[in-house]
C-alpha positions in Angstrom: -0.6 0.1 -0.1 1.2 3.6 -0.8 0.9 6.5 1.6 1.9 10.0 0.7 3.1 12.4 4.1 4.3 15.5 1.5 2.4 18.7 4.1 2.6 21.6 1.8 2.1 25.1 4.1 2.4 27.1 1.0 0.4 26.5 -2.9 1.9 23.7 -4.9 3.8 26.0 -7.9 5.7 23.2 -8.9 3.4 20.2 -8.7 -0.4 19.8 -10.7 -3.5 18.5 -8.7 -3.2 15.1 -9.9 0.5 14.1 -10.8 1.9 11.8 -8.5 3.2 13.1 -4.4 6.7 14.3 -3.8 7.0 10.8 -1.5 5.7 7.7 -1.0 6.2 5.2 2.1 6.1 1.1 1.2 5.2 -1.1 3.8 5.4 1.0 6.6 4.6 -1.1 9.1 7.0 -3.8 8.1 8.6 -5.9 11.2 12.3 -5.7 10.5 14.5 -2.8 12.0 15.7 -2.2 8.7 14.6 1.2 7.3 15.0 1.5 3.5 15.3 5.1 1.3 15.4 6.1 -2.0 16.7 9.3 -2.6 17.0 9.1 -6.4 13.8 6.3 -7.5 12.7 8.1 -10.2 13.4 9.8 -13.5 9.9 11.7 -13.4 9.5 15.4 -14.3 6.9 18.0 -13.0 4.2 18.7 -16.2 4.9 22.6 -15.2 8.6 22.3 -15.4 8.4 20.9 -19.1 11.4 18.7 -19.9 14.3 21.4 -17.7 15.6 21.4 -21.5 17.0 17.8 -22.3 16.2 15.3 -25.1 14.2 12.4 -24.4 17.6 10.5 -24.0 19.5 12.5 -21.2 16.3 12.7 -19.4 16.0 9.0 -18.9 19.5 8.5 -17.9 21.4 8.2 -15.5 21.8 11.9 -14.5 18.1 12.2 -13.9 18.5 8.9 -11.4 19.2 5.7 -10.0 18.8 3.1 -12.9 18.0 0.1 -10.9 17.5 1.4 -7.4 13.9 1.5 -6.7 13.6 -1.9 -8.5 16.1 -3.5 -5.7 15.0 -1.0 -2.9 11.1 -3.0 -3.6 12.9 -6.2 -3.8 14.6 -5.6 -0.5 11.5 -4.4 1.0 9.5 -7.0 0.2 11.8 -9.8 1.3 13.5 -8.4 5.0 10.0 -6.6 5.5 11.2 -3.2 6.1 9.7 0.0 5.5 10.3 1.7 1.9 10.9 5.9 1.9 11.0 6.3 -1.8 11.3 9.5 -4.4 8.9 10.5 -6.6 11.0 13.1 -8.9 14.0 13.6 -10.5 16.9 14.5 -9.2 17.4 17.4 -11.7 13.9 18.7 -10.1 16.1 18.8 -7.0 19.0 16.4 -5.5 16.9 15.4 -2.6 20.2 13.9 -1.3 22.0 17.1 -1.3 21.3 20.1 1.2 19.8 22.9 -0.2 22.3 25.1 0.9 24.7 23.1 -1.8 25.8 24.1 -4.9 24.5 21.3 -6.8 21.2 21.0 -5.3 19.8 21.8 -7.9 22.4 21.1 -11.0 22.7 23.4 -13.8 25.2 20.9 -15.7 25.5 17.4 -14.6 27.8 14.9 -16.2 28.7 17.2 -19.1 25.0 18.1 -20.1 23.8 21.4 -19.2 20.1 21.5 -17.5 18.7 24.2 -19.2 15.7 24.1 -17.3 17.9 24.9 -14.1 20.0 28.3 -15.0 19.4 31.4 -13.0 16.4 30.4 -10.8 15.1 32.7 -8.8 15.2 32.5 -5.0 10.6 31.6 -5.2 11.8 29.6 -7.8 14.1 27.3 -6.1 12.4 27.5 -2.4 9.6 26.3 -4.5 10.7 23.3 -5.4 12.5 22.2 -1.3 9.3 23.4 -0.2 7.1 20.7 -2.2 9.8 17.8 -3.1 12.5 17.5 -1.0 11.4 18.9 2.8 8.0 16.3 1.5 10.3 13.2 1.1 13.0 14.1 4.6 9.6 15.1 6.2 8.3 11.6 5.8 11.7 9.3 6.2 12.2 12.0 9.4 8.3 10.9 10.8 8.6 7.5 10.0 12.0 7.2 11.9 10.6 9.2 14.6 7.3 6.7 14.9 9.5 3.5 15.2 11.8 4.8 17.2 9.4 6.0 19.4 7.6 2.3 19.6 11.2 1.1 21.3 11.5 -0.5 18.1 15.6 -0.7 17.1 16.4 1.4 13.2 18.7 0.4 11.0 18.7 2.2 7.9 19.4 1.7 4.4 20.4 3.9 1.8 19.5 2.0 -2.1 21.2 4.0 -4.8 23.2 3.2 -8.2 26.1 4.3 -9.9 27.1 4.7 -13.7 30.0 2.2 -15.1 31.8 4.8 -16.8 32.2 8.6 -15.3 33.6 11.2 -17.0 35.7 8.3 -19.7 36.6 6.0 -16.9 35.8 2.9 -16.1 34.5 2.1 -12.8 35.1 -1.9 -11.6 33.2 -2.1 -8.4 30.0 -4.4 -8.9 29.1 -2.6 -5.4 30.5 0.1 -3.1 28.9 1.1 0.5 29.1 4.2 1.8 29.9 5.1 5.5 31.3 7.6 7.7 31.4 8.6 11.8 29.5 5.2 12.3 31.3 2.6 11.0 29.4 -0.8 12.6 27.2 -1.5 9.5 29.3 -0.7 6.9 32.4 -2.4 8.1 30.3 -6.2 8.9 28.6 -5.6 5.4 31.9 -4.8 4.0 33.8 -7.4 5.4 30.3 -10.3 4.4 30.8 -9.3 0.9 34.6 -9.5 0.3 34.0 -13.2 1.5 32.8 -13.8 -2.0 36.1 -13.2 -4.4 34.1 -12.7 -7.6 33.0 -9.5 -5.7 34.8 -6.1 -6.3 33.6 -4.5 -3.1 34.5 -0.3 -3.0 35.3 1.1 0.5 34.0 3.9 0.0 34.0 4.3 -3.9 33.4 4.8 -6.0 30.8 7.6 -3.9 32.6 8.4 0.0 29.0 10.7 2.2 30.7 14.2 1.7 29.9 17.6 4.4 27.0 18.1 1.3 24.8 14.8 1.1 22.3 14.5 3.4 19.6 11.5 4.3 22.7 9.7 5.3 24.3 12.1 7.6 20.6 14.1 9.0 18.8 10.5 10.2 21.5 8.0 10.4 24.6 9.8 11.4 21.7 12.9 13.5 20.0 10.1 14.7 23.3 7.9 16.0 21.7 4.7 14.4 23.9 2.7 13.2 24.0 2.7 8.6 25.2 2.6 5.6 25.2 3.4 2.0 25.0 0.8 -1.4 25.8 1.9 -4.7 25.2 -0.7 -6.8 26.5 -0.7 -10.6 23.9 0.4 -12.8 24.9 -2.1 -15.5 24.1 -4.7 -12.9 20.9 -3.7 -12.0 19.4 -2.7 -15.5 17.3 -5.6 -15.9 15.2 -7.4 -13.7 16.7 -11.0 -13.2 19.9 -8.5 -12.2 17.6 -7.2 -10.0 16.6 -10.1 -8.1 19.7 -11.1 -7.4 21.4 -8.2 -5.5 18.1 -7.4 -3.9 18.5 -11.2 -3.0 22.2 -11.1 -2.0 21.4 -8.3 0.4 18.9 -9.7 2.1 20.8 -12.3 3.4 23.7 -10.4 4.0 22.5 -7.3 5.5 20.7 -9.0 8.7 24.2 -10.7 8.9 25.6 -7.8 8.7 23.9 -6.1 11.8 24.4 -9.6 14.1 28.2 -8.7 13.7 28.1 -5.8 16.1 25.1 -6.5 18.2 
């Protein structure tokens, strides 16, 4: 069952009536301690913003969303019986894993592609995207974690992402990468278990690390003092259903074992 949790304090200027909500919470009452987040789940652009000046191929490419990440997260949610909070619009509209104050919160260039619809936005236009897309997503994730912690339930936050196999002309060898920072409990335990498979190339804070401009894991993981990890899977491995099922099954087996290592 899908559930909207997106309060607004002013009339909509970005999302039209009848458009999908900014955030969807799947399996809200799941029994698992895991809470899944998918920051870049969709390539959708609100009708009011047209195409952001992108041609169709760019609007569906990796610059717009994390290909395969939502499908893996949905399968993982079902396998673990874990709630999943997913963002419903393209990160080119606003990146929900960036502080709104960050320079690339609303990117004007991504992987050398100019995002014409994001150039020279005024303050009101930027604030509208924050209010209608960014804030509802993080409100929903915060409310879910707050609700579960008040009920005395253990919370483990897992952010599911994917990364392009080639970036700036450089191939990326990792099959999966893990992101963690000040609290390394889950990250290092999961890293150890995944590296038991000699066929896997596992990145230790590669190809991405958690930066100060990042938002989801610093705010909802580190900020709450709960165990967390960011998972990045190479997109060519999860572009099709078979790969999505394989990686979701692997993570569903491995994540509970990783948590058990530090409890």
